[in-house]
C-alpha positions in Angstrom: 45.3 -11.8 63.5 48.0 -8.5 64.3 49.9 -10.3 67.3 50.6 -13.3 64.4 52.0 -10.6 62.0 53.8 -8.6 64.9 55.5 -12.2 65.3 56.8 -11.9 61.8 58.1 -7.9 62.1 59.8 -9.2 64.9 61.5 -12.2 63.2 62.5 -10.4 60.4 63.8 -7.1 62.8 65.9 -10.4 64.7 66.9 -11.8 61.5 68.3 -8.4 59.7 70.2 -7.4 63.4 71.6 -11.0 63.3 72.7 -11.4 59.7 74.4 -8.0 58.9 77.4 -8.5 61.3 78.0 -12.3 59.9 77.8 -10.5 56.7 80.9 -8.9 57.3 82.2 -12.2 59.1 81.6 -14.0 56.0 83.0 -11.5 53.6 86.6 -11.1 55.7 86.6 -15.1 56.2 86.0 -15.9 52.3 88.8 -13.2 51.5 91.5 -15.0 53.3 91.2 -12.3 56.6 90.3 -14.0 59.8 89.3 -11.9 62.4 91.4 -12.4 65.5 88.7 -13.2 67.7 88.7 -17.3 65.4 91.9 -17.3 64.8 92.0 -19.9 67.2 90.5 -22.3 64.5 93.6 -21.7 62.2 95.2 -24.4 63.3 91.9 -27.0 62.5 92.8 -25.1 58.7 95.9 -25.7 58.1 95.1 -29.3 58.8 92.8 -29.6 56.3 94.9 -27.9 53.6 97.7 -30.6 55.1 95.1 -33.4 54.8 94.2 -32.3 51.1 97.6 -31.7 50.0 99.0 -28.7 46.8 95.9 -28.6 44.8 94.0 -26.5 48.8 97.1 -24.0 47.2 96.2 -23.1 43.6 93.9 -21.1 42.2 91.3 -22.1 40.0 88.9 -21.4 36.5 85.3 -22.4 36.5 85.5 -25.5 34.8 88.6 -27.1 37.0 86.8 -25.5 40.2 83.8 -27.5 39.6 85.4 -30.2 38.4 87.0 -30.3 42.0 83.1 -30.3 43.5 81.8 -33.0 41.0 84.8 -35.2 42.6 83.7 -34.5 46.9 80.7 -34.7 45.6 80.3 -38.3 43.9 83.2 -39.5 46.7 80.3 -38.7 48.8 77.8 -39.9 47.0 79.7 -43.1 47.0 80.6 -43.4 50.1 77.0 -42.8 51.9 75.7 -44.8 49.0 77.7 -48.1 50.4 77.4 -46.8 54.2 73.0 -47.1 54.3 73.0 -50.3 52.0 76.0 -51.7 54.7 74.5 -50.4 57.6 73.6 -53.0 59.5 76.9 -54.5 60.0 78.6 -51.6 61.1 78.5 -50.5 64.4 75.3 -49.7 65.9 73.4 -51.4 62.9 71.5 -54.2 65.2 68.1 -53.3 65.2 68.1 -52.0 61.1 68.6 -53.1 57.7 69.9 -52.5 54.7 68.1 -49.7 52.8 67.7 -51.3 49.3 69.8 -49.9 46.7 66.5 -47.2 45.2 65.9 -46.3 48.8 69.7 -45.8 50.0 71.0 -44.2 46.0 67.5 -40.7 46.7 68.9 -40.5 50.3 72.6 -40.1 49.1 72.1 -37.8 46.4 69.3 -36.2 47.9 71.7 -35.6 51.1 75.1 -34.6 48.8 72.6 -32.0 46.8 71.5 -29.8 50.1 67.6 -31.4 49.3 67.3 -33.9 52.1 64.1 -35.3 50.4 63.4 -38.6 53.0 61.6 -41.1 51.3 61.8 -42.6 54.9 61.3 -42.6 58.9 64.9 -42.1 60.1 64.8 -43.2 63.8 64.0 -46.7 62.8 65.1 -46.9 59.6 69.0 -45.5 60.2 71.5 -46.4 62.6 73.2 -43.7 64.4 76.1 -44.3 62.7 74.4 -43.7 59.2 73.1 -40.3 61.1 76.4 -39.2 62.8 78.9 -40.3 59.9 76.6 -40.2 57.0 73.7 -37.6 56.9 75.2 -35.6 59.2 78.7 -34.9 57.4 77.0 -34.3 54.2 74.7 -31.2 56.2 77.8 -29.7 56.8 79.9 -30.5 53.6 77.0 -29.7 50.9 76.3 -26.5 52.7 80.0 -26.0 52.4 80.0 -26.4 48.6 77.0 -24.0 47.9 78.3 -21.3 50.2 81.6 -21.6 48.1 79.7 -21.8 44.8 78.0 -18.5 45.6 81.7 -16.8 46.7 83.4 -17.9 43.7 80.3 -15.6 41.7 81.4 -12.6 43.6 84.6 -12.8 43.3 83.9 -13.0 39.3 82.3 -10.1 39.7 84.3 -7.9 41.9 87.7 -8.7 40.3 88.6 -7.4 36.9 90.4 -8.7 34.3 91.6 -12.3 35.3 89.9 -15.6 34.7 91.0 -17.2 38.6 88.3 -17.6 40.6 89.6 -18.8 43.8 90.2 -22.8 45.1 87.3 -24.5 45.9 89.0 -26.3 48.4 90.2 -23.6 50.8 86.8 -21.6 50.1 85.1 -25.0 51.5 87.3 -25.1 55.1 87.0 -21.6 55.1 83.2 -22.2 55.1 83.0 -25.0 57.0 86.0 -24.2 59.9 84.7 -20.4 60.6 81.2 -20.7 59.5 79.0 -23.7 59.9 81.0 -25.4 62.4 81.1 -23.0 65.4 77.5 -21.8 64.5 76.0 -25.4 64.5 77.7 -26.1 68.4 76.4 -22.2 69.3 72.6 -23.6 68.1 72.9 -27.6 69.2 73.9 -26.0 73.0 70.8 -24.1 72.7 68.8 -26.6 71.8 69.6 -28.5 74.4 69.2 -26.2 76.5 65.6 -26.5 75.5 65.0 -29.6 76.2 65.6 -31.2 72.1 67.6 -34.8 72.5 71.3 -35.3 72.5 72.5 -38.5 73.0 73.9 -42.5 72.0 71.2 -44.3 73.5 69.2 -46.1 70.9 65.7 -45.4 73.0 64.5 -46.6 76.4 60.7 -48.8 77.2 58.2 -46.9 78.5 54.5 -47.8 79.7 51.7 -46.1 77.4 48.3 -45.2 78.3 46.8 -47.8 77.5 49.1 -50.7 79.3 50.9 -51.4 76.3 54.6 -51.8 76.2 56.1 -48.9 73.6 59.5 -47.8 72.9 60.8 -44.2 72.9 63.7 -43.5 70.0 66.6 -41.1 71.2 69.8 -39.9 69.6 71.7 -36.8 68.7 69.9 -35.0 67.5 70.5 -31.4 68.6 73.7 -31.7 66.7 71.9 -32.8 63.6 69.0 -30.3 63.5 71.4 -27.3 64.4 73.7 -28.2 60.7 70.7 -29.0 59.2 68.4 -25.6 59.2 72.0 -23.6 59.3 72.9 -25.0 56.4 69.3 -25.1 54.6 69.3 -28.7 55.0 66.0 -29.7 56.3 66.3 -34.1 56.5 65.4 -34.4 60.1 66.5 -37.2 62.4 62.6 -37.9 62.9 60.1 -39.0 60.8 57.9 -36.1 62.1 60.9 -33.8 61.7 60.4 -30.3 63.1 56.9 -31.0 64.2 58.7 -33.6 66.7 59.2 -32.4 70.6 62.5 -34.4 70.9 63.5 -32.2 68.0 61.9 -29.2 67.8 60.8 -28.6 72.5 59.8 -24.9 73.0 58.7 -21.3 71.5 62.1 -20.5 72.1 63.6 -23.5 70.1 61.4 -22.8 67.1 62.6 -19.2 67.3 66.3 -19.9 67.3 65.8 -23.1 64.4 63.5 -20.7 62.2 66.1 -17.9 62.2 69.0 -20.9 61.3 66.6 -21.3 58.2 67.1 -17.9 56.5 70.4 -16.7 58.7 73.3 -17.5 56.5 71.0 -17.1 53.1 70.6 -14.1 54.6 73.7 -12.7 56.1 74.9 -13.8 52.3 73.4 -11.0 50.7 75.0 -8.3 53.3 78.3 -10.4 52.5 78.1 -9.8 48.7 77.4 -5.4 48.9 80.4 -5.4 51.4 82.7 -7.8 49.4 81.7 -5.4 46.2 82.0 -2.5 48.4 78.9 -0.5 47.0 76.2 -1.6 49.6 73.8 -0.4 47.2 73.3 -3.9 45.3 73.2 -5.9 48.2 70.5 -3.7 49.1 68.1 -4.2 46.3 68.3 -8.3 46.7 67.3 -7.8 50.0 64.3 -5.5 49.5 63.2 -8.1 46.2 63.8 -10.8 48.4 61.5 -9.5 51.7 59.4 -8.5 49.1 58.2 -11.5 48.8 58.8 -13.1 51.8 56.8 -10.4 53.4 54.0 -11.3 51.2 54.2 -14.8 51.1 54.1 -14.9 55.0 51.0 -12.4 54.9 49.4 -14.8 52.9 49.5 -17.6 54.6 48.3 -16.4 58.2 45.4 -14.8 56.2 44.4 -17.9 54.5 45.0 -20.2 57.9 43.2 -18.0 60.3 40.6 -17.5 57.7 39.9 -21.1 56.9 37.0 -23.0 55.2 34.0 -22.1 57.8 33.1 -25.8 58.3 29.7 -26.5 60.3 31.9 -28.8 62.6 34.8 -26.0 63.5 34.3 -24.3 65.9 35.9 -20.7 65.0 37.5 -20.4 61.4 40.9 -20.8 62.9 42.6 -23.5 60.7 44.5 -25.6 63.4 44.8 -29.2 61.7 48.2 -30.5 61.2 50.1 -27.9 63.1 51.5 -27.8 66.8 49.6 -26.0 69.4 52.6 -25.1 70.8 53.7 -23.1 67.7 49.8 -22.2 66.1 49.3 -21.0 62.9 51.5 -17.6 63.2 55.0 -19.6 63.9 53.5 -22.5 61.8 53.1 -20.4 59.1 56.3 -18.1 59.1 58.0 -21.7 58.9 56.1 -23.1 56.3 57.3 -19.8 54.1 61.0 -19.6 55.8 61.6 -23.5 54.4 60.2 -22.8 51.1 61.9 -19.8 50.1 65.1 -21.2 51.2 65.7 -25.0 50.2 65.6 -25.7 53.6 62.4 -28.3 53.3 62.3 -29.0 57.0 58.7 -28.7 58.7 57.1 -27.2 62.0 53.8 -28.6 60.7 51.4 -31.0 58.1 51.9 -28.6 55.0 49.4 -31.5 53.5 46.7 -29.9 56.2 47.0 -26.1 55.4 43.9 -24.9 52.7 44.5 -24.9 49.4 45.9 -20.9 49.2 47.7 -21.4 52.0 50.0 -24.6 50.8 50.1 -23.0 47.1 52.1 -19.7 48.6 54.8 -22.5 49.9 54.4 -24.0 46.7 55.3 -21.2 44.8 57.7 -19.4 46.4 59.7 -23.2 45.6 58.5 -22.3 41.9 60.8 -19.1 42.3 64.4 -21.0 42.2 63.8 -20.7 46.0 66.1 -17.3 45.4 63.9 -14.9 48.2 67.0 -15.5 50.4 67.6 -19.2 49.2 69.6 -21.8 50.5 73.1 -21.1 51.1 75.2 -19.7 48.5 72.1 -21.3 45.9 69.7 -18.7 46.9 72.1 -16.1 46.3 73.8 -17.3 43.3 70.1 -18.2 42.1 69.3 -14.9 42.8 72.1 -12.8 40.7 70.8 -15.2 37.6 67.1 -12.7 37.6 69.2 -9.7 38.7 71.6 -9.9 35.3 68.5 -10.5 33.5 66.4 -7.6 34.9 69.4 -6.3 34.2 69.6 -7.3 30.6 65.9 -6.3 30.1 66.5 -2.6 31.5 69.0 -1.9 29.3 67.0 -3.2 26.0 64.3 -0.9 27.2 66.1 2.0 27.4 68.1 1.7 24.8 71.8 0.9 26.4 74.3 -1.0 27.1 73.1 -3.5 29.8 75.6 -3.2 32.4 76.0 -4.4 36.3 79.0 -3.3 38.5 80.5 -1.9 35.6 80.9 -4.7 33.6 78.7 -5.1 29.8 76.2 -8.1 30.3 76.7 -9.8 26.8 75.1 -13.2 24.8 77.3 -15.6 27.4 76.0 -13.9 30.6 72.9 -14.3 29.5 72.6 -17.7 28.2 74.0 -19.2 31.3 71.6 -16.8 33.3 68.6 -18.5 31.3 69.8 -21.9 31.9 70.0 -21.5 36.0 66.7 -19.9 35.9 65.3 -22.9 33.5 66.7 -25.4 34.6 64.3 -25.9 38.2 61.4 -24.4 36.3 61.7 -27.0 33.3 62.6 -30.4 35.4 60.0 -29.4 37.7 57.4 -29.5 35.0 59.3 -32.8 33.8 59.1 -34.3 37.2 54.9 -33.4 37.5 54.5 -35.0 34.3 56.6 -38.3 35.1 54.4 -38.5 38.2 51.1 -37.8 36.9 51.5 -40.4 33.5 52.4 -43.6 35.9 49.9 -45.9 35.3 50.6 -46.2 38.9 50.2 -42.9 40.3 46.8 -43.0 42.1 48.0 -46.3 44.7 50.3 -43.3 45.3 48.0 -41.2 46.7 45.9 -40.7 49.5 43.4 -38.0 48.3 42.0 -37.7 45.1 41.4 -34.5 42.4 42.7 -31.6 42.0 44.5 -32.0 46.2 46.0 -35.1 45.0 47.5 -32.9 41.9 49.2 -30.7 44.6 50.7 -33.5 46.2 52.3 -34.6 42.9 53.1 -31.1 41.9 54.4 -29.9 45.2 56.8 -33.0 44.9 58.1 -32.8 41.4 58.9 -28.7 42.1 60.5 -30.1 45.9 62.4 -33.0 44.3 63.5 -29.8 41.5 64.4 -27.3 43.4 66.9 -29.1 46.5 63.8 -28.2 48.9 62.9 -31.3 50.3 59.6 -31.0 51.6 56.6 -32.8 50.7 52.9 -33.1 51.4 51.9 -36.1 53.7 49.4 -37.9 50.8 52.7 -38.5 48.2 53.5 -42.1 49.1 57.4 -41.3 48.2 59.0 -44.2 48.6 58.8 -46.2 45.4 61.1 -47.2 43.0 60.5 -45.0 40.8 60.2 -41.5 42.6 63.4 -42.8 44.6 65.0 -42.9 40.9 62.8 -40.3 39.1 64.2 -37.8 42.1 67.5 -38.9 41.9 67.9 -37.8 38.8 65.8 -34.4 39.3 67.7 -33.8 42.0 71.3 -34.5 40.6 70.5 -32.1 37.7 68.8 -29.2 39.5 71.7 -29.0 41.5 75.0 -29.7 39.5 73.9 -27.9 36.3 73.4 -24.3 37.5 76.2 -24.7 39.6 78.2 -25.4 36.4 77.1 -22.5 34.5 77.4 -20.0 37.8 80.8 -20.9 37.7 81.4 -20.5 34.4 79.5 -17.0 34.8 81.5 -16.1 37.4 84.9 -16.9 35.1 83.5 -14.9 32.4 82.4 -12.0 34.7 86.1 -11.6 36.2 88.0 -11.3 32.8 85.7 -8.4 32.2 87.6 -4.6 32.2 85.3 -2.6 34.6 83.6 0.7 33.0 83.7 4.2 34.4 80.6 5.2 35.6 78.1 7.9 33.0 75.3 9.2 33.2 73.9 7.0 30.9 74.6 4.1 33.3 71.9 2.2 34.4 71.2 2.2 38.3 71.0 -0.9 39.7 69.9 0.0 43.2 67.2 2.5 42.2 63.7 1.9 43.0 62.6 1.8 39.7 65.4 -1.1 39.5 64.3 -2.7 42.4 60.5 -2.8 41.3 62.4 -4.1 37.7 63.3 -7.1 39.3 60.2 -8.1 41.0 58.1 -7.8 38.5 60.9 -10.2 36.6 60.9 -13.0 39.1 57.2 -12.4 39.5 56.2 -13.2 35.8 59.1 -15.3 35.5 56.9 -18.1 37.7 53.8 -17.1 37.3 53.7 -17.5 33.5 55.5 -20.7 34.1 53.6 -22.5 36.4 49.9 -20.7 36.6 49.1 -23.6 34.5 49.8 -26.0 37.4 48.8 -24.0 39.5 45.1 -24.0 38.3 45.1 -27.7 38.3 45.9 -28.3 42.0 45.8 -26.0 45.0 43.6 -22.7 42.7 41.1 -25.6 41.6 41.2 -27.0 45.0 40.3 -23.5 46.6 37.4 -23.0 44.1 35.8 -26.5 45.0 35.9 -25.4 48.9 
């Protein structure tokens, strides 16, 4: 048991050691100060601007910034939808069929919104052309958009009396050229060295143990896996995702993939502290994130290690649904990493976890995936909670709430509330819609509290742009495909809009000088306040639903 905890400690130590310099690098790049060792990529950046045109040179206000985000996303959605519905007639489509509209729409929305919910098995459903030019491209673009919006918010918070929050096309280009592409290239090389597949071959025939002729699916796996982890996308080339030995073949590959899930979100916290020239502000967010993710890791490990005592099981450990090469420790660490970030990839079947072992990843998603969170979206979601904590703390001490010298006013709290409440309400609405559907029991392989847990997990995943699922839910139905498309779209773009409006409003304010009455937002007291606010919002919102699902199942066992 203790060795599993040491695994987690070692992992988080490496994560922070890697995130610190990367955070400085991200801050420099997104401010337009390209380090010397990265300047060989500047011709590619200039090429992007030449293709985009004059619009890449003008600073934007919040609404304009969002309009360009929406135009790119809608264009990507249309192109990907058409590609998936015509893939049979495109290069390499001989062995696949065109996707029906509802599945194609769900898949296109899923990848454009950085959710990567997959209601299909990738190796049998999609062609290499669709995987490379459809899904992998959107893995880069959707992550770049999230990172760009987060940087626009930081820019608004750090500047004074200026409504312009930067240029979307510059932010997107820099995030792609200098951050995502180089990191993905490095990680892909590492994965190939460990045995991840990278080939344009569709596969090869082989003879099984029973003498039957079988087909072994192959493809450009490593390149897609690299960006799906770094971009907190999560959509796998294979249906088994990161549990598949061609995606995640060794312990070392597993370690680097798991590290990649949290690397950029953690680095953005450091980048925030460096950008506002007050590292203590970044430290506040980092401590709160580490508190939740560490507690979650210990909770999952304990529940899986001391699993249900069954007469036909040797020992107490719950190894059902886990790869032997990863065991409980690395499976538990991945489960909390993928749900703390909006990643959604899995290296073990979460449906086979113990009731409370599966409830903890579910709860991490229900917090809004702000504990490190997705690339960009995690940071700006956490900032919404932080502003709410500042507002509440200001009311408690009877002072006007301020953050980094700027007064937090009614408009700011309204915008922060929308960011916090959107995924929360969409989760409850999605779960309600699933439960009330007359065909719901035909979509489930279980009954009782565990069946409700599967539905609640699916709604939570869709409404929080995660993409993982309990295996007992048959996701490829027209109703779930269309409902999921709606949930993913609203959960992605409504918070993004209000964050950009918030960035513009914060940027227009003047900074007040610090005084003895200024509330410290870096003290242990405030960190505790932030943790309580995050926990209470999640606990009070979803406790009744959790009581009907995993908690009821726990007491039933």
